[in-house]
C-alpha positions as CSV (number, residue, x, y, z in Angstrom):
1,S,46.4,94.3,53.1
2,P,49.8,94.6,51.5
3,S,50.4,97.9,53.3
4,E,49.8,96.3,56.7
5,R,52.0,93.3,55.7
6,E,54.9,95.7,54.8
7,I,54.5,97.6,58.0
8,A,54.7,94.4,60.0
9,I,57.8,93.2,58.1
10,D,59.5,96.6,58.7
11,A,58.7,96.5,62.4
12,A,60.1,92.9,62.7
13,T,63.2,94.0,60.8
14,D,63.6,97.0,63.1
15,R,63.2,94.8,66.2
16,K,65.7,92.3,64.8
17,N,68.3,95.0,64.0
18,A,67.8,96.6,67.4
19,A,68.3,93.2,69.1
20,M,71.5,92.6,67.0
21,E,72.8,96.0,67.8
22,K,72.1,95.5,71.5
23,Q,73.9,92.1,71.4
24,E,76.9,93.7,69.7
25,N,77.0,96.5,72.3
26,D,76.7,93.9,75.1
27,D,79.5,91.9,73.6
28,S,81.6,95.0,73.1
29,N,81.0,96.0,76.7
30,Q,81.9,92.6,78.0
31,E,85.1,92.6,75.9
32,D,86.0,96.0,77.3
33,D,85.3,94.8,80.8
34,R,87.4,91.7,80.2
35,E,90.3,93.8,78.9
36,T,89.9,96.2,81.8
37,K,90.0,93.3,84.3
38,I,93.0,91.7,82.6
39,A,94.8,95.1,82.6
40,Q,94.0,95.5,86.3
41,A,95.2,92.0,87.1
42,N,98.4,92.6,85.1
43,N,99.0,95.9,86.9
44,F,98.3,94.2,90.3
45,H,100.6,91.3,89.4
46,N,103.4,93.7,88.2
47,A,103.1,95.8,91.4
48,Y,103.0,92.7,93.6
49,D,105.7,90.6,91.9
50,R,108.9,92.7,91.8
51,R,111.3,89.8,91.6
52,K,114.2,90.7,89.4
53,V,115.5,88.4,86.7
54,V,119.2,89.0,86.3
55,W,121.0,87.1,83.5
56,R,124.7,86.3,83.9
57,E,127.1,84.7,81.6
58,V,128.0,81.1,82.7
59,S,131.6,81.6,81.6
60,A,131.9,84.7,83.8
61,I,130.6,82.7,86.8
62,V,133.1,79.9,86.0
63,T,136.1,82.3,85.9
64,D,134.9,84.3,88.9
65,P,137.4,83.6,91.7
66,F,134.8,84.7,94.3
67,Q,132.7,81.6,93.3
68,P,133.8,78.1,94.5
69,Y,135.2,75.8,91.9
70,S,132.4,73.6,90.5
71,P,133.1,70.8,88.0
72,R,129.4,70.6,87.1
73,L,129.3,74.3,86.2
74,N,132.4,73.9,84.0
75,L,130.7,71.0,82.2
76,L,127.6,73.1,81.6
77,A,129.7,75.9,80.1
78,K,131.5,73.4,77.8
79,A,128.1,71.9,76.8
80,G,127.1,75.3,75.3
81,F,125.0,76.9,78.1
82,G,125.8,80.6,77.8
83,L,123.4,82.5,80.1
84,A,121.9,81.7,83.5
85,A,119.4,83.4,85.7
86,G,117.9,82.6,89.1
87,V,114.4,83.6,90.3
88,E,113.6,83.1,94.0
89,F,110.3,82.1,95.5
90,N,108.8,82.2,99.0
91,I,105.5,80.4,99.3
92,H,104.1,79.7,102.8
93,G,107.6,79.8,104.3
94,C,109.1,77.5,101.6
95,R,111.9,79.4,100.1
96,G,114.1,78.4,97.1
97,L,115.6,79.4,93.8
98,V,114.8,78.2,90.3
99,V,117.7,78.5,87.9
100,Y,117.1,78.9,84.2
101,M,119.8,78.4,81.5
102,T,119.9,79.2,77.8
103,R,122.1,78.3,75.0
104,E,125.2,80.4,74.3
105,S,123.8,81.9,71.1
106,A,120.6,83.1,72.7
107,D,119.7,86.8,72.3
108,K,120.2,88.6,75.5
109,E,117.8,91.4,74.7
110,Q,115.1,88.9,74.0
111,M,115.7,87.2,77.3
112,K,115.4,90.5,79.1
113,T,112.0,91.4,77.6
114,T,109.1,92.1,80.0
115,E,107.0,89.2,78.7
116,N,109.8,86.7,79.1
117,E,110.6,87.8,82.6
118,A,106.9,87.6,83.6
119,Y,106.8,84.1,82.1
120,L,109.9,83.1,84.2
121,R,108.4,84.5,87.4
122,A,105.1,82.7,86.8
123,S,107.0,79.5,86.1
124,T,109.0,80.0,89.3
125,T,105.8,80.5,91.3
126,V,104.4,77.2,90.0
127,C,107.7,75.4,90.9
128,G,107.6,77.0,94.3
129,A,104.0,75.9,94.9
130,I,104.9,72.3,94.1
131,C,107.8,72.5,96.6
132,A,105.6,74.1,99.2
133,F,103.0,71.3,98.7
134,Q,105.6,68.6,99.2
135,A,107.1,70.3,102.2
136,Q,103.7,70.7,103.9
137,R,102.8,67.1,103.0
138,Q,106.0,65.9,104.6
139,I,105.3,67.9,107.8
140,A,101.8,66.6,108.0
141,S,103.0,63.0,107.6
142,Q,105.6,63.5,110.4
143,R,103.0,64.9,112.7
144,M,100.7,62.0,112.1
145,L,103.5,59.6,112.9
146,L,104.4,61.5,116.1
147,N,100.8,61.7,117.2
148,T,100.2,59.2,120.0
149,D,96.5,59.1,119.3
150,K,95.4,56.7,116.6
151,V,93.5,58.3,113.8
152,D,90.5,56.3,112.6
153,F,89.2,57.3,109.2
154,G,86.5,54.6,109.2
155,Q,84.1,53.9,112.0
156,N,84.4,55.5,115.3
157,S,86.4,53.3,117.7
158,S,83.5,53.4,120.3
159,Q,81.2,51.8,117.7
160,R,83.5,48.9,116.8
161,T,83.3,45.6,118.5
162,P,86.6,44.9,120.3
163,I,88.4,41.7,119.6
164,K,88.7,39.3,122.4
165,G,91.8,40.0,124.6
166,Q,92.3,43.4,122.9
167,D,90.9,45.4,125.8
168,A,93.5,44.0,128.2
169,D,96.3,44.9,125.9
170,N,95.0,48.4,125.4
171,K,94.7,48.9,129.2
172,K,98.3,47.8,129.6
173,Q,99.5,50.3,127.0
174,E,97.4,53.3,128.3
175,Q,99.3,53.7,131.5
176,P,102.9,54.1,130.0
177,Q,101.5,56.5,127.4
178,N,99.9,58.7,130.0
179,D,103.0,58.7,132.1
180,V,105.0,59.9,129.1
181,K,102.5,62.6,128.4
182,S,102.6,63.9,131.9
183,K,106.4,64.1,131.9
184,M,106.5,66.0,128.6
185,K,107.3,69.7,128.9
186,P,105.2,72.3,127.1
187,E,106.3,73.0,123.6
188,A,108.4,76.2,122.9
189,P,108.3,76.7,119.1
190,C,110.6,79.8,119.2
191,L,113.3,77.9,121.2
192,D,113.0,74.9,119.0
193,F,113.4,77.0,115.9
194,L,116.4,78.9,117.4
195,S,118.1,75.7,118.6
196,S,117.6,74.0,115.2
197,R,119.0,77.1,113.4
198,L,122.1,77.1,115.7
199,I,122.7,73.4,115.1
200,A,122.3,73.9,111.4
201,A,124.7,76.8,111.4
202,A,127.3,74.8,113.4
203,R,127.1,71.9,111.0
204,K,127.5,74.2,108.0
205,S,130.6,75.8,109.7
206,I,132.2,72.5,110.5
207,Y,131.5,70.5,107.4
208,G,131.8,73.4,104.9
209,G,130.3,73.6,101.5
210,N,131.9,70.3,100.3
211,V,133.2,71.9,97.1
212,Q,136.6,71.7,95.6
213,P,139.0,74.6,96.1
214,P,140.2,76.6,93.0
215,P,143.3,75.2,91.2
216,A,146.7,76.8,91.7
217,A,148.1,79.2,89.2
218,T,150.8,78.1,86.7
219,W,154.4,79.3,86.9
220,I,153.9,81.7,84.0
221,Q,150.9,83.3,85.6
222,S,152.7,83.6,88.9
223,L,155.6,85.3,87.2
224,I,153.2,87.7,85.5
225,N,151.8,88.5,89.0
226,I,155.2,89.2,90.3
227,F,156.1,91.5,87.5
228,G,152.8,93.3,87.7
229,V,152.8,93.8,91.4
230,F,156.4,95.1,91.4
231,S,155.7,97.5,88.6
232,A,152.5,98.9,90.2
233,I,153.9,99.3,93.7
234,A,157.1,100.9,92.4
235,A,155.2,103.4,90.2
236,I,152.8,104.3,93.0
237,A,155.7,104.7,95.5
238,L,157.5,107.0,93.2
239,F,154.3,109.0,92.6
240,S,153.7,109.3,96.3
241,N,157.3,110.5,97.0
242,G,157.0,113.1,94.2
243,V,153.6,114.4,95.6
244,S,155.0,114.4,99.2
245,N,158.1,116.4,98.2
246,A,155.9,118.9,96.2
247,T,153.5,119.5,99.1
248,N,156.0,119.4,102.0
249,A,154.7,116.0,103.2
250,E,151.1,117.3,103.4
251,S,149.7,114.8,100.8
252,F,150.8,111.3,100.2
253,V,149.4,107.9,99.6
254,I,149.0,105.1,102.2
255,L,151.0,102.5,100.4
256,P,149.9,99.4,102.4
257,V,146.4,99.8,101.0
258,Y,147.8,99.3,97.5
259,G,149.3,96.0,98.6
260,A,145.7,94.8,99.0
261,L,144.7,96.5,95.7
262,V,147.3,94.8,93.6
263,T,146.6,91.5,95.2
264,L,143.1,91.8,93.9
265,Q,144.1,93.0,90.4
266,Y,146.7,90.2,89.8
267,G,145.5,87.4,92.0
268,L,141.8,87.8,91.4
269,T,141.8,89.5,88.1
270,A,138.2,88.6,87.1
271,A,136.7,89.4,90.5
272,P,134.2,92.3,90.6
273,A,136.1,93.8,93.5
274,S,139.2,94.1,91.2
275,Q,137.4,96.1,88.4
276,P,138.0,99.9,87.9
277,R,134.5,100.8,88.8
278,N,134.7,99.1,92.2
279,I,138.2,100.4,92.8
280,L,137.4,104.1,92.2
281,F,133.9,104.1,93.8
282,G,134.8,101.8,96.7
283,Q,137.8,103.8,97.8
284,A,136.0,107.1,97.3
285,I,133.1,106.0,99.4
286,G,135.4,104.6,102.1
287,M,137.6,107.7,102.3
288,S,134.6,110.1,102.2
289,I,132.8,108.3,105.0
290,G,136.0,108.1,107.1
291,M,136.5,111.9,106.6
292,A,132.9,112.7,107.6
293,I,132.9,110.5,110.7
294,S,136.3,111.9,111.8
295,K,134.6,115.3,112.2
296,A,132.1,113.9,114.7
297,A,133.0,115.4,118.1
298,G,132.8,113.4,121.3
299,L,133.3,109.9,119.7
300,E,136.1,107.7,120.8
301,L,138.6,106.4,118.2
302,W,137.4,102.8,118.4
303,L,133.8,103.9,117.9
304,R,134.7,106.1,114.9
305,Q,136.7,103.3,113.3
306,S,134.0,100.7,113.8
307,L,131.2,103.0,112.6
308,S,133.1,104.1,109.5
309,A,133.9,100.6,108.4
310,A,130.4,99.4,109.0
311,V,128.8,102.3,107.1
312,A,131.3,102.1,104.2
313,V,130.7,98.4,103.7
314,G,127.0,98.9,103.9
315,C,127.1,101.7,101.3
316,M,129.4,99.7,99.0
317,S,127.1,96.7,99.2
318,K,124.0,98.7,98.4
319,L,125.7,100.4,95.4
320,G,127.2,97.2,94.1
321,T,130.8,98.5,94.4
322,I,132.3,96.2,97.0
323,H,136.1,96.8,97.4
324,P,138.0,95.5,100.4
325,P,140.6,98.3,100.5
326,G,137.7,100.8,100.7
327,G,136.8,99.4,104.1
328,A,140.5,99.7,105.2
329,L,140.6,103.3,104.0
330,A,137.5,104.2,106.0
331,I,139.2,103.0,109.2
332,V,142.4,104.9,108.4
333,F,140.7,108.2,107.4
334,S,138.3,108.1,110.5
335,A,141.3,108.8,112.8
336,G,141.2,112.4,111.7
337,N,144.9,112.7,110.5
338,N,144.2,113.0,106.8
339,T,143.0,115.7,104.5
340,W,140.8,115.9,101.4
341,N,144.0,116.4,99.3
342,Q,144.9,112.8,100.2
343,V,141.6,111.6,98.8
344,G,142.5,113.1,95.4
345,T,146.0,111.7,95.7
346,H,144.7,108.2,96.4
347,L,142.3,108.3,93.5
348,A,145.2,109.4,91.2
349,G,147.2,106.4,92.5
350,D,144.2,104.2,91.7
351,L,144.3,105.4,88.1
352,I,148.0,104.5,87.9
353,A,147.3,101.0,89.3
354,I,144.4,100.5,86.9
355,A,146.5,101.5,83.8
356,I,149.4,99.2,84.7
357,A,147.1,96.3,85.5
358,A,145.2,96.7,82.2
359,W,148.5,96.6,80.3
360,I,150.2,93.7,82.2
361,N,147.2,91.4,82.8
362,N,146.2,91.5,79.1
363,L,149.7,90.3,78.1
364,S,148.4,86.9,79.2
365,Y,146.1,85.1,76.7
366,I,143.9,83.7,79.4
367,R,143.3,87.0,81.2
368,Q,140.9,89.9,80.5
369,Y,141.2,93.1,82.5
370,P,139.0,94.9,83.0
371,T,136.1,92.5,82.6
372,F,133.6,95.4,82.7
373,W,133.7,99.1,83.0
374,G,130.3,99.4,84.7
375,V,129.0,102.2,82.4
376,T,125.8,102.5,80.4
377,G,124.4,104.8,77.8
378,Y,126.4,106.7,75.3
379,W,129.8,105.9,76.9
380,S,129.0,102.2,76.8
381,D,128.3,102.4,73.1
382,F,131.4,104.4,72.6
383,V,133.5,101.7,74.2
384,S,131.7,98.9,72.2
385,C,132.1,101.0,69.1
386,W,135.9,101.3,69.6
387,K,136.2,97.5,70.4
388,W,134.1,96.7,67.3
389,G,136.4,98.7,65.1
390,I,139.5,97.0,66.6
391,D,138.2,93.4,66.5
392,E,136.9,93.7,63.0
393,S,140.0,95.6,61.7
394,K,137.8,98.4,60.5
395,D,138.1,102.2,60.7
396,F,136.7,103.9,63.7
397,I,133.2,105.2,63.2
398,D,131.0,107.5,65.2
399,V,128.8,106.1,67.9
400,D,125.5,106.9,66.2
401,T,126.5,104.9,63.1
402,F,127.6,102.1,65.4
403,R,124.2,102.1,67.1
404,K,122.4,101.7,63.8
405,K,124.7,98.9,62.8
406,K,124.1,97.2,66.1
407,E,120.4,97.4,65.7
408,N,120.6,95.9,62.2
409,K,123.4,93.3,62.6
410,G,123.8,92.9,66.3
411,P,126.9,93.7,68.4
């Protein structure tokens, strides 16, 4: 009847709709499970892979006096490569570094995005896997060559029919091989590894890095160094005499330390150790550690000096503020003949040296001092804002306005 037919059609439609709804729910659940698994994998990968990707300017590396002179790096800088970053890998004991370079006009902020850094780390892992594969293959090939037993990938040697006269030759060769095996000493992997590392270190020390030394300075640059060093040392000496007379010789500066400081500022102007951030923090760390260790009772002088220098260099390395005079001040202040007033006097002398170096070094058109201030946040934007106003010959604007302009137009 028509009523039964309609009922059957409605029931079939309901079953079809229920099946489609179930399929959609299953697909949705599978998609949710897939997204959950991807998120878990990404979280695990991010927690596992903590390799940093640090971008540096190629021109800064070329002009860094702490780096050996490299004609290839100079050519890369002239070719238009502006940024470089290295990502390390360590796969099954095969360690290395993959260097990535970008054009000079590349956007630094885009290079530092999380997605781009994850891509570079993944690419580095692939390159490291290829290197590890080649290294293991080479080791396996060497072991096969050194193995005295013949490897037969076909039939077993006992099943093959020997060639006439071959048995006699094999018997003649078995006796010397057995003698050699009996005379061989048991292997010592640790000793072999240690001896190979010592030999490699000796070769590196004897032959060196086989790179060219940096070029000598011109006469004009040397005269600028003479004028700058003389001005800085004279100003600091006069400042020290004035403070000493005012405090009855209780506070003064240790002038020989500033001889090393001005050598860095004028001889290695672009070096990180010559920058104001490293000068102030490095010397403050060295003097503070020396003062603290000098209060340790029962320690000999040589032990206090060694300990203070070691701790100071370790702290400066960890904080990224390496400064050679800081290690010297740690040794001097560990003797216990200095006061906290001298710490402040030394830091004031550092400010004088920084001001003079910033004025005299920038008289040269090929020098820039400081190369960085090492500050972030609001103060960094303040410095950039001031520089933007000077370079563009525009009126000084507030930092918030500069930030908006930087977001719209770029720095």
